All heavy atoms as TSV, in Angstrom:
chain	resi	resn	atom	element	x	y	z
A	1	MET	N	N	-18.931	-105.753	62.311
A	1	MET	CA	C	-19.463	-105.267	61.057
A	1	MET	C	C	-18.635	-106.149	60.017
A	1	MET	O	O	-17.413	-105.999	59.915
A	1	MET	CB	C	-19.160	-103.771	60.873
A	1	MET	CG	C	-17.818	-103.369	60.349
A	1	MET	SD	S	-17.565	-101.615	60.093
A	1	MET	CE	C	-17.155	-101.141	61.839
A	2	PRO	N	N	-19.324	-106.946	59.249
A	2	PRO	CA	C	-18.706	-107.747	58.199
A	2	PRO	C	C	-18.200	-106.797	57.078
A	2	PRO	O	O	-18.785	-105.857	56.675
A	2	PRO	CB	C	-19.818	-108.649	57.678
A	2	PRO	CG	C	-20.900	-108.437	58.609
A	2	PRO	CD	C	-20.786	-107.212	59.425
A	3	ILE	N	N	-16.944	-107.132	56.633
A	3	ILE	CA	C	-16.403	-106.384	55.531
A	3	ILE	C	C	-15.878	-107.418	54.426
A	3	ILE	O	O	-15.668	-108.566	54.710
A	3	ILE	CB	C	-15.203	-105.455	56.016
A	3	ILE	CG1	C	-14.104	-106.333	56.552
A	3	ILE	CG2	C	-15.671	-104.463	56.933
A	3	ILE	CD1	C	-12.824	-105.559	56.862
A	4	SER	N	N	-15.847	-106.881	53.222
A	4	SER	CA	C	-15.476	-107.706	52.098
A	4	SER	C	C	-13.937	-108.010	52.187
A	4	SER	O	O	-13.211	-107.292	52.833
A	4	SER	CB	C	-15.868	-107.096	50.832
A	4	SER	OG	O	-15.001	-105.968	50.618
A	5	ASP	N	N	-13.534	-109.025	51.451
A	5	ASP	CA	C	-12.051	-109.268	51.326
A	5	ASP	C	C	-11.361	-108.049	50.709
A	5	ASP	O	O	-10.258	-107.787	51.107
A	5	ASP	CB	C	-11.864	-110.517	50.418
A	5	ASP	CG	C	-12.324	-111.780	51.179
A	5	ASP	OD1	O	-12.508	-111.804	52.352
A	5	ASP	OD2	O	-12.470	-112.847	50.409
A	6	GLU	N	N	-12.024	-107.365	49.773
A	6	GLU	CA	C	-11.412	-106.265	49.154
A	6	GLU	C	C	-11.213	-105.096	50.143
A	6	GLU	O	O	-10.179	-104.464	50.198
A	6	GLU	CB	C	-12.260	-105.707	48.018
A	6	GLU	CG	C	-11.709	-104.569	47.295
A	6	GLU	CD	C	-12.606	-104.209	46.005
A	6	GLU	OE1	O	-13.188	-105.048	45.457
A	6	GLU	OE2	O	-12.614	-102.958	45.806
A	7	GLU	N	N	-12.275	-104.898	50.966
A	7	GLU	CA	C	-12.126	-103.862	52.007
A	7	GLU	C	C	-11.086	-104.208	53.021
A	7	GLU	O	O	-10.281	-103.407	53.519
A	7	GLU	CB	C	-13.525	-103.727	52.755
A	7	GLU	CG	C	-13.526	-102.693	53.939
A	7	GLU	CD	C	-13.381	-101.244	53.528
A	7	GLU	OE1	O	-13.493	-100.900	52.343
A	7	GLU	OE2	O	-13.176	-100.415	54.385
A	8	ARG	N	N	-11.064	-105.543	53.382
A	8	ARG	CA	C	-10.030	-105.994	54.365
A	8	ARG	C	C	-8.639	-105.725	53.823
A	8	ARG	O	O	-7.702	-105.218	54.563
A	8	ARG	CB	C	-10.217	-107.442	54.699
A	8	ARG	CG	C	-9.346	-107.959	55.826
A	8	ARG	CD	C	-9.713	-109.409	56.200
A	8	ARG	NE	N	-10.986	-109.453	56.894
A	8	ARG	CZ	C	-12.047	-109.936	56.276
A	8	ARG	NH1	N	-12.078	-110.505	55.059
A	8	ARG	NH2	N	-13.221	-109.985	56.924
A	9	ALA	N	N	-8.363	-105.971	52.559
A	9	ALA	CA	C	-7.096	-105.750	51.923
A	9	ALA	C	C	-6.773	-104.288	51.872
A	9	ALA	O	O	-5.586	-103.915	52.189
A	9	ALA	CB	C	-7.161	-106.306	50.528
A	10	GLN	N	N	-7.716	-103.457	51.644
A	10	GLN	CA	C	-7.492	-102.024	51.601
A	10	GLN	C	C	-7.147	-101.533	53.048
A	10	GLN	O	O	-6.189	-100.715	53.235
A	10	GLN	CB	C	-8.705	-101.221	51.100
A	10	GLN	CG	C	-8.560	-99.740	51.161
A	10	GLN	CD	C	-7.427	-99.297	50.263
A	10	GLN	OE1	O	-7.357	-99.581	49.068
A	10	GLN	NE2	N	-6.506	-98.452	50.835
A	11	ARG	N	N	-7.798	-101.998	53.984
A	11	ARG	CA	C	-7.540	-101.637	55.353
A	11	ARG	C	C	-6.148	-102.158	55.825
A	11	ARG	O	O	-5.462	-101.463	56.549
A	11	ARG	CB	C	-8.575	-102.257	56.332
A	11	ARG	CG	C	-9.928	-101.506	56.216
A	11	ARG	CD	C	-10.976	-102.140	57.102
A	11	ARG	NE	N	-12.242	-101.440	56.985
A	11	ARG	CZ	C	-13.077	-101.260	58.019
A	11	ARG	NH1	N	-12.756	-101.715	59.270
A	11	ARG	NH2	N	-14.196	-100.581	57.897
A	12	ALA	N	N	-5.753	-103.325	55.378
A	12	ALA	CA	C	-4.456	-103.781	55.722
A	12	ALA	C	C	-3.362	-102.856	55.084
A	12	ALA	O	O	-2.358	-102.615	55.659
A	12	ALA	CB	C	-4.277	-105.243	55.180
A	13	ASP	N	N	-3.598	-102.485	53.812
A	13	ASP	CA	C	-2.716	-101.563	53.219
A	13	ASP	C	C	-2.633	-100.214	53.986
A	13	ASP	O	O	-1.553	-99.701	54.151
A	13	ASP	CB	C	-3.187	-101.157	51.722
A	13	ASP	CG	C	-2.867	-102.433	50.816
A	13	ASP	OD1	O	-2.109	-103.319	51.156
A	13	ASP	OD2	O	-3.504	-102.374	49.722
A	14	ASP	N	N	-3.808	-99.796	54.482
A	14	ASP	CA	C	-3.804	-98.485	55.233
A	14	ASP	C	C	-2.924	-98.645	56.504
A	14	ASP	O	O	-2.162	-97.818	56.806
A	14	ASP	CB	C	-5.238	-98.163	55.668
A	14	ASP	CG	C	-6.096	-97.738	54.498
A	14	ASP	OD1	O	-5.587	-97.448	53.401
A	14	ASP	OD2	O	-7.368	-97.716	54.698
A	15	ALA	N	N	-3.095	-99.791	57.166
A	15	ALA	CA	C	-2.371	-100.058	58.458
A	15	ALA	C	C	-0.926	-100.117	58.127
A	15	ALA	O	O	0.000	-99.559	58.892
A	15	ALA	CB	C	-2.847	-101.248	59.072
A	16	GLN	N	N	-0.508	-100.754	57.014
A	16	GLN	CA	C	0.913	-100.950	56.678
A	16	GLN	C	C	1.533	-99.556	56.329
A	16	GLN	O	O	2.592	-99.208	56.750
A	16	GLN	CB	C	1.089	-101.801	55.485
A	16	GLN	CG	C	2.571	-102.058	55.134
A	16	GLN	CD	C	3.329	-102.603	56.255
A	16	GLN	OE1	O	2.852	-103.504	57.017
A	16	GLN	NE2	N	4.534	-102.197	56.402
A	17	ARG	N	N	0.733	-98.698	55.738
A	17	ARG	CA	C	1.203	-97.256	55.387
A	17	ARG	C	C	1.426	-96.484	56.691
A	17	ARG	O	O	2.404	-95.728	56.853
A	17	ARG	CB	C	0.214	-96.570	54.455
A	17	ARG	CG	C	0.446	-96.873	53.042
A	17	ARG	CD	C	-0.298	-95.927	52.127
A	17	ARG	NE	N	-1.733	-95.946	52.254
A	17	ARG	CZ	C	-2.541	-96.885	51.581
A	17	ARG	NH1	N	-1.961	-97.874	50.912
A	17	ARG	NH2	N	-3.789	-96.908	51.821
A	18	ILE	N	N	0.532	-96.689	57.635
A	18	ILE	CA	C	0.630	-95.977	58.901
A	18	ILE	C	C	1.902	-96.412	59.628
A	18	ILE	O	O	2.726	-95.623	60.164
A	18	ILE	CB	C	-0.563	-96.252	59.842
A	18	ILE	CG1	C	-1.870	-95.575	59.305
A	18	ILE	CG2	C	-0.312	-95.807	61.293
A	18	ILE	CD1	C	-3.126	-96.059	59.942
A	19	ARG	N	N	2.170	-97.668	59.643
A	19	ARG	CA	C	3.352	-98.267	60.302
A	19	ARG	C	C	4.633	-97.753	59.584
A	19	ARG	O	O	5.596	-97.437	60.273
A	19	ARG	CB	C	3.286	-99.740	60.332
A	19	ARG	CG	C	2.167	-100.271	61.214
A	19	ARG	CD	C	1.865	-101.713	61.212
A	19	ARG	NE	N	0.702	-102.032	62.002
A	19	ARG	CZ	C	0.173	-103.193	62.166
A	19	ARG	NH1	N	0.729	-104.217	61.412
A	19	ARG	NH2	N	-0.914	-103.454	62.900
A	20	HIS	N	N	4.568	-97.854	58.255
A	20	HIS	CA	C	5.780	-97.370	57.452
A	20	HIS	C	C	6.027	-95.878	57.747
A	20	HIS	O	O	7.208	-95.511	57.875
A	20	HIS	CB	C	5.589	-97.617	56.016
A	20	HIS	CG	C	6.762	-97.354	55.160
A	20	HIS	ND1	N	6.788	-96.336	54.270
A	20	HIS	CD2	C	7.945	-97.996	55.062
A	20	HIS	CE1	C	8.016	-96.318	53.700
A	20	HIS	NE2	N	8.656	-97.313	54.172
A	21	SER	N	N	5.038	-95.033	57.811
A	21	SER	CA	C	5.174	-93.658	57.966
A	21	SER	C	C	5.772	-93.436	59.393
A	21	SER	O	O	6.731	-92.522	59.519
A	21	SER	CB	C	3.892	-93.005	57.953
A	21	SER	OG	O	3.943	-91.604	58.261
A	22	THR	N	N	5.393	-94.181	60.463
A	22	THR	CA	C	6.049	-94.032	61.653
A	22	THR	C	C	7.465	-94.450	61.713
A	22	THR	O	O	8.381	-93.788	62.304
A	22	THR	CB	C	5.263	-94.937	62.751
A	22	THR	OG1	O	3.865	-94.538	62.746
A	22	THR	CG2	C	5.790	-94.874	64.088
A	23	GLN	N	N	7.794	-95.495	60.909
A	23	GLN	CA	C	9.200	-95.900	60.857
A	23	GLN	C	C	10.009	-94.841	60.127
A	23	GLN	O	O	11.187	-94.571	60.499
A	23	GLN	CB	C	9.262	-97.202	60.090
A	23	GLN	CG	C	8.775	-98.423	60.838
A	23	GLN	CD	C	8.798	-99.674	59.979
A	23	GLN	OE1	O	8.663	-99.609	58.722
A	23	GLN	NE2	N	8.839	-100.783	60.615
A	24	LEU	N	N	9.493	-94.232	59.121
A	24	LEU	CA	C	10.231	-93.139	58.380
A	24	LEU	C	C	10.511	-91.959	59.300
A	24	LEU	O	O	11.502	-91.213	59.149
A	24	LEU	CB	C	9.416	-92.652	57.158
A	24	LEU	CG	C	9.377	-93.653	55.989
A	24	LEU	CD1	C	8.465	-93.130	54.920
A	24	LEU	CD2	C	10.732	-93.948	55.428
A	25	ASP	N	N	9.641	-91.785	60.283
A	25	ASP	CA	C	9.821	-90.712	61.280
A	25	ASP	C	C	10.743	-91.131	62.403
A	25	ASP	O	O	10.939	-90.439	63.415
A	25	ASP	CB	C	8.494	-90.293	61.906
A	25	ASP	CG	C	7.624	-89.507	60.937
A	25	ASP	OD1	O	8.166	-88.983	59.974
A	25	ASP	OD2	O	6.423	-89.428	61.166
A	26	GLY	N	N	11.362	-92.339	62.289
A	26	GLY	CA	C	12.317	-92.888	63.267
A	26	GLY	C	C	11.678	-93.559	64.407
A	26	GLY	O	O	12.339	-93.843	65.488
A	27	GLY	N	N	10.410	-93.898	64.379
A	27	GLY	CA	C	9.754	-94.615	65.478
A	27	GLY	C	C	9.309	-95.985	65.087
A	27	GLY	O	O	9.657	-96.524	63.996
A	28	ARG	N	N	8.499	-96.533	65.983
A	28	ARG	CA	C	7.855	-97.877	65.795
A	28	ARG	C	C	6.446	-97.741	66.372
A	28	ARG	O	O	6.269	-97.209	67.399
A	28	ARG	CB	C	8.634	-98.959	66.495
A	28	ARG	CG	C	7.970	-100.318	66.243
A	28	ARG	CD	C	8.587	-101.413	67.134
A	28	ARG	NE	N	7.969	-102.672	66.965
A	28	ARG	CZ	C	6.711	-103.010	67.467
A	28	ARG	NH1	N	6.150	-102.198	68.237
A	28	ARG	NH2	N	6.312	-104.217	67.221
A	29	THR	N	N	5.512	-98.227	65.621
A	29	THR	CA	C	4.155	-98.251	66.137
A	29	THR	C	C	4.138	-99.165	67.330
A	29	THR	O	O	4.573	-100.239	67.272
A	29	THR	CB	C	3.200	-98.751	65.042
A	29	THR	OG1	O	3.393	-98.000	63.882
A	29	THR	CG2	C	1.748	-98.623	65.452
A	30	SER	N	N	3.548	-98.655	68.397
A	30	SER	CA	C	3.486	-99.479	69.637
A	30	SER	C	C	2.638	-100.647	69.447
A	30	SER	O	O	1.696	-100.728	68.551
A	30	SER	CB	C	2.919	-98.634	70.776
A	30	SER	OG	O	1.500	-98.372	70.563
A	31	ASP	N	N	2.785	-101.704	70.303
A	31	ASP	CA	C	1.972	-102.879	70.253
A	31	ASP	C	C	0.452	-102.499	70.457
A	31	ASP	O	O	-0.393	-103.146	69.837
A	31	ASP	CB	C	2.454	-103.895	71.340
A	31	ASP	CG	C	3.798	-104.593	70.965
A	31	ASP	OD1	O	4.231	-104.478	69.830
A	31	ASP	OD2	O	4.474	-104.996	71.846
A	32	ALA	N	N	0.268	-101.546	71.356
A	32	ALA	CA	C	-1.186	-101.242	71.553
A	32	ALA	C	C	-1.782	-100.526	70.390
A	32	ALA	O	O	-2.917	-100.845	70.009
A	32	ALA	CB	C	-1.248	-100.211	72.744
A	33	ALA	N	N	-1.006	-99.634	69.654
A	33	ALA	CA	C	-1.501	-99.101	68.442
A	33	ALA	C	C	-1.754	-100.120	67.333
A	33	ALA	O	O	-2.648	-100.064	66.539
A	33	ALA	CB	C	-0.626	-97.998	67.947
A	34	ARG	N	N	-0.860	-101.105	67.245
A	34	ARG	CA	C	-0.898	-102.196	66.276
A	34	ARG	C	C	-2.264	-102.948	66.541
A	34	ARG	O	O	-2.870	-103.434	65.646
A	34	ARG	CB	C	0.304	-103.063	66.253
A	34	ARG	CG	C	1.488	-102.402	65.578
A	34	ARG	CD	C	2.712	-103.264	65.742
A	34	ARG	NE	N	3.774	-102.592	65.083
A	34	ARG	CZ	C	4.331	-103.011	63.946
A	34	ARG	NH1	N	3.880	-104.066	63.340
A	34	ARG	NH2	N	5.362	-102.361	63.330
A	35	ALA	N	N	-2.511	-103.172	67.814
A	35	ALA	CA	C	-3.745	-103.926	68.127
A	35	ALA	C	C	-4.974	-103.206	67.705
A	35	ALA	O	O	-5.886	-103.782	67.187
A	35	ALA	CB	C	-3.717	-104.217	69.669
A	36	ILE	N	N	-4.952	-101.900	67.800
A	36	ILE	CA	C	-6.122	-101.097	67.357
A	36	ILE	C	C	-6.196	-101.233	65.838
A	36	ILE	O	O	-7.293	-101.399	65.316
A	36	ILE	CB	C	-5.947	-99.617	67.825
A	36	ILE	CG1	C	-5.997	-99.522	69.298
A	36	ILE	CG2	C	-6.984	-98.744	67.220
A	36	ILE	CD1	C	-5.604	-98.159	69.924
A	37	GLN	N	N	-5.082	-101.059	65.123
A	37	GLN	CA	C	-5.072	-101.157	63.674
A	37	GLN	C	C	-5.509	-102.544	63.232
A	37	GLN	O	O	-6.271	-102.678	62.260
A	37	GLN	CB	C	-3.628	-100.879	63.176
A	37	GLN	CG	C	-3.221	-99.527	63.415
A	37	GLN	CD	C	-1.712	-99.286	63.206
A	37	GLN	OE1	O	-0.989	-100.203	62.954
A	37	GLN	NE2	N	-1.224	-98.056	63.366
A	38	ASP	N	N	-5.111	-103.550	63.922
A	38	ASP	CA	C	-5.593	-104.896	63.624
A	38	ASP	C	C	-7.050	-105.144	63.723
A	38	ASP	O	O	-7.649	-105.748	62.951
A	38	ASP	CB	C	-4.816	-105.939	64.445
A	38	ASP	CG	C	-3.375	-106.059	64.110
A	38	ASP	OD1	O	-2.993	-105.530	63.025
A	38	ASP	OD2	O	-2.633	-106.663	64.935
A	39	LYS	N	N	-7.629	-104.508	64.760
A	39	LYS	CA	C	-9.155	-104.474	64.919
A	39	LYS	C	C	-9.784	-103.891	63.769
A	39	LYS	O	O	-10.829	-104.319	63.218
A	39	LYS	CB	C	-9.593	-103.912	66.247
A	39	LYS	CG	C	-9.224	-104.624	67.444
A	39	LYS	CD	C	-9.969	-104.084	68.665
A	39	LYS	CE	C	-9.612	-102.667	68.984
A	39	LYS	NZ	N	-10.195	-102.267	70.278
A	40	TYR	N	N	-9.198	-102.709	63.254
A	40	TYR	CA	C	-9.701	-101.974	62.044
A	40	TYR	C	C	-9.611	-102.860	60.806
A	40	TYR	O	O	-10.603	-103.037	60.096
A	40	TYR	CB	C	-8.924	-100.748	61.913
A	40	TYR	CG	C	-9.282	-100.032	60.562
A	40	TYR	CD1	C	-10.470	-99.387	60.371
A	40	TYR	CD2	C	-8.320	-99.963	59.643
A	40	TYR	CE1	C	-10.693	-98.720	59.184
A	40	TYR	CE2	C	-8.538	-99.327	58.420
A	40	TYR	CZ	C	-9.773	-98.712	58.276
A	40	TYR	OH	O	-10.003	-98.037	57.061
A	41	VAL	N	N	-8.491	-103.551	60.623
A	41	VAL	CA	C	-8.318	-104.428	59.547
A	41	VAL	C	C	-9.326	-105.574	59.527
A	41	VAL	O	O	-9.893	-105.897	58.409
A	41	VAL	CB	C	-6.845	-104.940	59.482
A	41	VAL	CG1	C	-6.715	-106.064	58.438
A	41	VAL	CG2	C	-5.838	-103.878	59.183
A	42	ARG	N	N	-9.543	-106.178	60.696
A	42	ARG	CA	C	-10.515	-107.238	60.799
A	42	ARG	C	C	-11.995	-106.789	60.594
A	42	ARG	O	O	-12.873	-107.657	60.552
A	42	ARG	CB	C	-10.358	-107.978	62.054
A	42	ARG	CG	C	-9.066	-108.774	62.151
A	42	ARG	CD	C	-9.049	-109.630	63.443
A	42	ARG	NE	N	-9.118	-108.959	64.648
A	42	ARG	CZ	C	-8.133	-108.537	65.381
A	42	ARG	NH1	N	-6.906	-108.716	64.970
A	42	ARG	NH2	N	-8.422	-107.866	66.570
A	43	GLY	N	N	-12.271	-105.453	60.630
A	43	GLY	CA	C	-13.657	-104.931	60.555
A	43	GLY	C	C	-14.341	-104.880	61.836
A	43	GLY	O	O	-15.563	-104.697	61.925
A	44	GLU	N	N	-13.652	-105.007	62.950
A	44	GLU	CA	C	-14.252	-104.876	64.230
A	44	GLU	C	C	-14.588	-103.426	64.687
A	44	GLU	O	O	-15.440	-103.247	65.438
A	44	GLU	CB	C	-13.335	-105.482	65.317
A	44	GLU	CG	C	-13.122	-106.940	65.092
A	44	GLU	CD	C	-12.088	-107.633	66.038
A	44	GLU	OE1	O	-11.694	-106.985	67.007
A	44	GLU	OE2	O	-11.549	-108.777	65.698
A	45	ILE	N	N	-13.898	-102.464	64.125
A	45	ILE	CA	C	-14.120	-101.068	64.274
A	45	ILE	C	C	-14.028	-100.401	62.975
A	45	ILE	O	O	-13.378	-100.876	61.983
A	45	ILE	CB	C	-13.114	-100.489	65.296
A	45	ILE	CG1	C	-11.642	-100.538	64.804
A	45	ILE	CG2	C	-13.318	-101.066	66.695
A	45	ILE	CD1	C	-10.654	-99.860	65.740
A	46	ASP	N	N	-14.622	-99.207	62.838
A	46	ASP	CA	C	-14.614	-98.434	61.644
A	46	ASP	C	C	-13.479	-97.321	61.760
A	46	ASP	O	O	-12.844	-97.276	62.854
A	46	ASP	CB	C	-16.044	-97.788	61.366
A	46	ASP	CG	C	-16.482	-96.808	62.425
A	46	ASP	OD1	O	-15.650	-96.347	63.242
A	46	ASP	OD2	O	-17.649	-96.518	62.397
A	47	ALA	N	N	-13.306	-96.577	60.666
A	47	ALA	CA	C	-12.197	-95.553	60.607
A	47	ALA	C	C	-12.455	-94.553	61.725
A	47	ALA	O	O	-11.374	-94.084	62.321
A	47	ALA	CB	C	-12.170	-94.877	59.292
A	48	GLU	N	N	-13.640	-94.175	62.052
A	48	GLU	CA	C	-13.853	-93.123	63.082
A	48	GLU	C	C	-13.429	-93.664	64.440
A	48	GLU	O	O	-12.704	-93.003	65.235
A	48	GLU	CB	C	-15.298	-92.782	63.133
A	48	GLU	CG	C	-15.635	-91.694	64.099
A	48	GLU	CD	C	-17.098	-91.342	64.106
A	48	GLU	OE1	O	-17.724	-91.190	63.014
A	48	GLU	OE2	O	-17.682	-91.080	65.197
A	49	GLU	N	N	-13.709	-94.925	64.719
A	49	GLU	CA	C	-13.341	-95.578	66.008
A	49	GLU	C	C	-11.824	-95.847	66.002
A	49	GLU	O	O	-11.158	-95.696	67.084
A	49	GLU	CB	C	-14.139	-96.839	66.217
A	49	GLU	CG	C	-13.876	-97.511	67.482
A	49	GLU	CD	C	-14.279	-96.733	68.746
A	49	GLU	OE1	O	-14.996	-95.699	68.621
A	49	GLU	OE2	O	-13.849	-97.132	69.893
A	50	LEU	N	N	-11.263	-96.108	64.877
A	50	LEU	CA	C	-9.761	-96.271	64.798
A	50	LEU	C	C	-9.131	-94.947	65.233
A	50	LEU	O	O	-8.166	-94.974	66.110
A	50	LEU	CB	C	-9.414	-96.697	63.350
A	50	LEU	CG	C	-7.861	-96.526	63.032
A	50	LEU	CD1	C	-7.112	-97.573	63.759
A	50	LEU	CD2	C	-7.670	-96.562	61.564
A	51	MET	N	N	-9.553	-93.845	64.685
A	51	MET	CA	C	-8.962	-92.553	65.090
A	51	MET	C	C	-9.214	-92.255	66.573
A	51	MET	O	O	-8.344	-91.811	67.283
A	51	MET	CB	C	-9.562	-91.495	64.207
A	51	MET	CG	C	-9.145	-91.615	62.806
A	51	MET	SD	S	-7.404	-91.602	62.552
A	51	MET	CE	C	-6.971	-89.949	63.213
A	52	ARG	N	N	-10.496	-92.483	67.047
A	52	ARG	CA	C	-10.794	-92.228	68.475
A	52	ARG	C	C	-9.879	-93.003	69.371
A	52	ARG	O	O	-9.247	-92.421	70.304
A	52	ARG	CB	C	-12.239	-92.488	68.750
A	52	ARG	CG	C	-12.673	-91.951	70.172
A	52	ARG	CD	C	-14.060	-92.555	70.553
A	52	ARG	NE	N	-13.975	-93.993	70.885
A	52	ARG	CZ	C	-13.358	-94.522	71.931
A	52	ARG	NH1	N	-12.711	-93.698	72.781
A	52	ARG	NH2	N	-13.307	-95.825	72.094
A	53	GLN	N	N	-9.697	-94.272	69.111
A	53	GLN	CA	C	-8.948	-95.090	69.994
A	53	GLN	C	C	-7.437	-94.678	69.939
A	53	GLN	O	O	-6.757	-94.743	70.883
A	53	GLN	CB	C	-9.057	-96.634	69.595
A	53	GLN	CG	C	-10.517	-97.072	70.081
A	53	GLN	CD	C	-10.603	-98.593	69.948
A	53	GLN	OE1	O	-9.624	-99.288	69.853
A	53	GLN	NE2	N	-11.839	-99.059	69.809
A	54	THR	N	N	-6.994	-94.425	68.716
A	54	THR	CA	C	-5.526	-94.017	68.494
A	54	THR	C	C	-5.273	-92.739	69.229
A	54	THR	O	O	-4.215	-92.578	69.955
A	54	THR	CB	C	-5.250	-93.959	66.978
A	54	THR	OG1	O	-5.471	-95.197	66.395
A	54	THR	CG2	C	-3.803	-93.571	66.812
A	55	ILE	N	N	-6.179	-91.764	69.128
A	55	ILE	CA	C	-5.974	-90.423	69.805
A	55	ILE	C	C	-5.985	-90.631	71.310
A	55	ILE	O	O	-5.133	-90.090	72.073
A	55	ILE	CB	C	-7.037	-89.459	69.353
A	55	ILE	CG1	C	-6.765	-89.054	67.922
A	55	ILE	CG2	C	-7.051	-88.269	70.248
A	55	ILE	CD1	C	-7.907	-88.250	67.231
A	56	ALA	N	N	-6.884	-91.522	71.872
A	56	ALA	CA	C	-6.972	-91.763	73.256
A	56	ALA	C	C	-5.695	-92.462	73.693
A	56	ALA	O	O	-5.175	-92.136	74.784
A	56	ALA	CB	C	-8.120	-92.632	73.544
A	57	LEU	N	N	-5.176	-93.406	72.950
A	57	LEU	CA	C	-3.972	-94.078	73.241
A	57	LEU	C	C	-2.809	-93.137	73.321
A	57	LEU	O	O	-2.025	-93.088	74.282
A	57	LEU	CB	C	-3.668	-95.154	72.266
A	57	LEU	CG	C	-2.384	-95.945	72.425
A	57	LEU	CD1	C	-2.374	-96.704	73.748
A	57	LEU	CD2	C	-2.074	-96.901	71.297
A	58	ASP	N	N	-2.699	-92.239	72.288
A	58	ASP	CA	C	-1.656	-91.206	72.221
A	58	ASP	C	C	-1.691	-90.336	73.454
A	58	ASP	O	O	-0.698	-89.924	74.032
A	58	ASP	CB	C	-1.638	-90.397	70.993
A	58	ASP	CG	C	-1.224	-91.198	69.772
A	58	ASP	OD1	O	-0.604	-92.285	69.963
A	58	ASP	OD2	O	-1.467	-90.745	68.569
A	59	SER	N	N	-2.886	-89.898	73.863
A	59	SER	CA	C	-3.095	-89.014	75.037
A	59	SER	C	C	-2.643	-89.779	76.273
A	59	SER	O	O	-1.991	-89.148	77.135
A	59	SER	CB	C	-4.564	-88.613	75.148
A	59	SER	OG	O	-4.934	-87.829	74.110
A	60	ASP	N	N	-2.946	-91.054	76.381
A	60	ASP	CA	C	-2.587	-91.801	77.528
A	60	ASP	C	C	-1.096	-91.963	77.649
A	60	ASP	O	O	-0.428	-91.868	78.664
A	60	ASP	CB	C	-3.213	-93.212	77.509
A	60	ASP	CG	C	-4.693	-93.198	77.779
A	60	ASP	OD1	O	-5.196	-92.183	78.282
A	60	ASP	OD2	O	-5.294	-94.270	77.568
A	61	GLN	N	N	-0.428	-92.163	76.452
A	61	GLN	CA	C	0.982	-92.389	76.450
A	61	GLN	C	C	1.763	-91.105	76.678
A	61	GLN	O	O	2.791	-91.064	77.343
A	61	GLN	CB	C	1.455	-92.970	75.065
A	61	GLN	CG	C	1.012	-94.420	74.998
A	61	GLN	CD	C	1.338	-95.057	73.636
A	61	GLN	OE1	O	1.783	-94.339	72.742
A	61	GLN	NE2	N	1.239	-96.334	73.589
A	62	ASP	N	N	1.149	-89.946	76.269
A	62	ASP	CA	C	1.828	-88.659	76.463
A	62	ASP	C	C	1.828	-88.279	77.984
A	62	ASP	O	O	2.746	-87.643	78.498
A	62	ASP	CB	C	1.106	-87.539	75.736
A	62	ASP	CG	C	1.353	-87.627	74.216
A	62	ASP	OD1	O	2.304	-88.287	73.808
A	62	ASP	OD2	O	0.579	-86.995	73.468
A	63	GLY	N	N	0.846	-88.786	78.688
A	63	GLY	CA	C	0.809	-88.508	80.146
A	63	GLY	C	C	1.518	-89.531	80.995
A	63	GLY	O	O	1.567	-89.429	82.201
A	64	ALA	N	N	2.121	-90.531	80.378
A	64	ALA	CA	C	2.792	-91.604	81.182
A	64	ALA	C	C	4.118	-91.052	81.713
A	64	ALA	O	O	4.749	-90.179	81.197
A	64	ALA	CB	C	3.094	-92.768	80.170
A	65	SER	N	N	4.471	-91.621	82.840
A	65	SER	CA	C	5.713	-91.256	83.452
A	65	SER	C	C	6.798	-91.880	82.728
A	65	SER	O	O	6.806	-92.968	82.159
A	65	SER	CB	C	5.759	-91.763	84.943
A	65	SER	OG	O	4.666	-91.206	85.628
A	66	PRO	N	N	8.089	-91.187	82.729
A	66	PRO	CA	C	9.185	-91.722	81.972
A	66	PRO	C	C	9.742	-92.983	82.626
A	66	PRO	O	O	9.509	-93.292	83.738
A	66	PRO	CB	C	10.218	-90.596	81.923
A	66	PRO	CG	C	9.698	-89.528	82.822
A	66	PRO	CD	C	8.265	-89.925	83.209
């Protein structure tokens, strides 16, 4: 889905805020989560798919062995 430069910039700001919020909570956004966010910034997925993939990733990571 093609997006405008303005939309891309807004999405990049959104992704940066997500990453910053995670850092403030004492964590780091995983590489897999960053890859999903990057697809969103590039316009490859929409906000709904961003959330779906992020939730699925979190569910997968919660079930991972230590």
